C-alpha positions, -999 to +999 in steps of 0.1 A: +246-064-369+234-088-396+262-078-419+287-088-392+273-123-390+275-126-428+311-114-428+320-138-400+305-167-419+324-158-450+357-153-432+356-187-414+369-216-434+353-249-431+375-278-421+374-293-456+386-260-472+419-259-453+449-272-472+463-291-442+442-306-415+451-317-380+458-353-391+483-339-416+502-321-389+502-352-366+516-373-395+542-347-402+553-348-365+556-386-366+576-383-398+599-357-382+605-380-353+614-409-377+639-386-394+654-375-361+656-411-349+674-421-381+700-394-377+704-403-341+711-439-350+739-427-374+757-409-346+788-423-330+825-420-324+848-414-353+881-430-363+911-410-353+947-410-367+960-431-338+930-454-333+907-473-356+870-475-345+853-505-362+819-492-350+818-469-381+809-499-401+782-512-379+748-522-393+731-497-371+751-468-386+752-478-423+718-496-428+693-490-401+698-453-395+698-442-431+668-465-439+648-450-410+657-415-421+646-423-457+613-437-445+608-406-425+614-384-455+589-404-476+564-403-448+568-365-446+560-362-483+530-385-479+518-365-448+518-333-468+502-347-499+475-369-484+440-355-482+418-372-456+384-385-465+355-361-461+331-371-434+295-363-438+277-346-409 
């Protein structure tokens, strides 16, 4: 019985021993939403052979969307790398 308790204690990881914590996963979800929003802002109609669509040169599609997606990719890297401060109990 006592050996089971020891094995359980050994098998459980403490929160600080895990490579990614809950805050990392939350930050990764936020970064993924930024990436999705950036790609969504780049969506739109295309120019066809018979009709020119000037919306393909809009600021939203060539500046804001790619910038937001890039910020999302950088935030994803930071969310994976960052190690939260240890709190003392």
